N, C-alpha and C positions, 0 to 999 in steps of 0.2 A: 405745365406738366403734360397736358394733352398733346401739345406740339411735340414734345420730346418722346412721348410714348409712341405716337403715330409714326414719326420719322424713324424711330428705332425699329418698329415693325417693318416698315418699307426697306430699311437698310438690311435687316436680317433676311428678308425675302430676296433681295438682290444678291446677297452673299451666298445664300443656299441654292438659289436657282440659277445664278450667273454662269457657272461652268457648264450646266446643261444647255442653257440658252446658246452660249458660245459654240459648243460642240455641234449642236443641231443647226445653228446658223452657218457654221463652216461647211457642214455636209450639204445642207439644202440650198444655200446661197453661194458659199465661197467656192465650192468645187465647180459648179456650172460657170460661175463668173471667171474663175481662173482659166477654164477651158476657152471661154469666149475671148479673153484677153491674152491668151497664149502665155500665161505666167509659168515660170519654171519652178513650181512648187507642187509636190505630190499630195495625194489625198490625205494621207496620215499627217503630214505636216500641217495641212489646212485645219484638220480637226483639232490637233494640238494647239495650234495658234488660237483657234476659236475658244478652246477650253480655258487657256490662260488668260485671254482677253476677257472672257466672261467672269472669271474669277476677280480680275482687277476692276473691270468696269461695272460689274453687276451691282455692287453696293452704291456706287455713284449714281447709276441709273435709277436704282431703287429710291435713293434720297431725293433725286430730282422729280421723279414721278410722285413721291409722297408730298413734296412741297407744292407742286402744281395741283394735285388733287385737294390738298388742304385749302389752297387759295380758291379753287373752284367751288369747294364746299361752303365757302363764305358768301358766295353769290346767291341772290334770291332764287328760290327753287323754280319759279316760273321762268327764269332765264336759263338756268343751267342746273339740271338734276340728273347727271349721269357721270359718276366718277369713272365708270368703265370706258366711256368714249374719251374722256379727258386723258386717261392713262394711255390709251392706244395712240392718240395723237402726239402725246408727249414722247413716247417711246420712238415712234417712227420719225418724228422731227429731230430728236437728239441723235438717233443712230444715223439718220441721213446727213445731218450737219457734220457729224464726225467722220463718216466714211466717204462722203462725196470727195472732199479734197485729199483724204488719206490714201484712198485707193485710186484716185484720179478717174472717177467714174464718168466725168464729163467728157473725157477723151474717147470713151466708147460710144458716145452718143446718148442723147436724152432718154430714149426708150430703154436701152440696155442698162444704163445707169440707174434709172428709176426701178426697173425690174430687180436689179441687184440689191438696192436698198430695201425694197418690199420683201424679197426673199430672206435677206439677213435679219431684218427687223420683225419678220412675221412671228417667229416663235416667242420672243419676249413680249410682243404686242398682244398676242392671244393670252398668254399667261397674265399679263397686266389686266386685261379686260376681265378675266375670271377672278383675280385676286384683289383688285383695288377696292371694291366695296367692302369686302371682309376686313381688309387691312385698315381702311379708313374708319369704319365704325364696327369694331368686332362684336360689341354687345348687341347692337341693333340687328345684325344679320343672323345671329344665333337665335333659334326658336327653342324655347324650353320644352322639354318633353311633356306630353299630356299626362295628367295624373291618372293612375291606374285605379279603376273603381272595382271593388270586390263585393260581390253579392253575399248574402247571408250564407248561402251554401258553399262558399269558398271559391266560387268561379269568378274569374276576371271578366269584366265586360268593357 
């Protein structure tokens, strides 16, 4: 049940954030990359392609990040105790593995291809770093509010 709930949270996170990731990745990484590669695609088309790609790939990326974070959570804490780092590495690795051959980034050269992957994967990686601990252990990351103490005179302290 824990596995299903956690993966469900990660999948919903990918579904709801994916279009934003895709749009921002298109604007921040796709447009400069298209200019460097002399692609015949305009800025609006790149943003729309990013949004649709994010809608489709977001849940899959969310599930993959969730599975890797769950596996890393099973490791001893003295070896690995950082779901945010695991999420970032997973996002950058998966985005790079998908985009490198798809966009033929190797043809542009290693520095430009790597820069393209980093720019495109940057937005979901930052979001993954911020969201992974909360999605992995939602109860532990929420701190309950401190009880309000009321003095005899009716003043809160």
